[in-house]
N, C-alpha and C positions, 0 to 999 in steps of 0.2 A: 275216682275223682282226679281228672288230669289237672296238674298245676304246671303252667307253661311260663317260663322265664324268658323275657325278650330283652336282650341287651342291645342298645342302639345309641348312636351318637346323639347328644343333646340337640334340640332344635325342632323336633317334630311337634306339630300342633296337636291340640286336644282332638280336633276333628280327625286327623290322620290316625291317632291312637284309637279313637272310637271305631273308625272304619276297619282298622286292622283287627281289633278285638272282636268285632261282629263277625268278620270273615273267618277268623281262626276258631271262634266258638261254633259257628255253623258247620265248618268242616270237621271239627272234633266230634260234634254230635253225630254227624253223618257216618264218619269212619269208626268211631269208638262205641257207637250206640249208647250214649249216655245222655243225661238231661242237661240242658243249657246251664242250669243253676249249679251243676257239678264242675263246670269248667272255670278254672281260675287262671287269670293271666296277670303277670306282674311285669311292668315295664321298668327297666333299670337304665336310666340315662347315664351315659359315660361321656366325659369331656374329651376333646381331642388331645389334651395333655396327658390323658390316662389311657390312651389306646395307641398301640404301635402295630405296624404292618411291615414286614420285611426288615425289622430292626430299626425302623424310623418312626418317631412319634408323628401322629397325624397333624399335630400342631406345628411341626417343623416345615419350613419351605420345601417344596418339591425339588429334588435334585435336578441340576441342569444337564 
């Protein structure tokens, strides 16, 4: 049973998550030869204040 954790910035719509979950489930079934009901996907929203890239929080203004 694949369990897939998806960490992403807050702000995605329910429809975007539905479409992503559908696509990932279909591909998991195709590649892993499992049943769709066995695929679990957990969306973990993260605020920009809690995500850093290159030592800079995404909530901080872009450097000039």
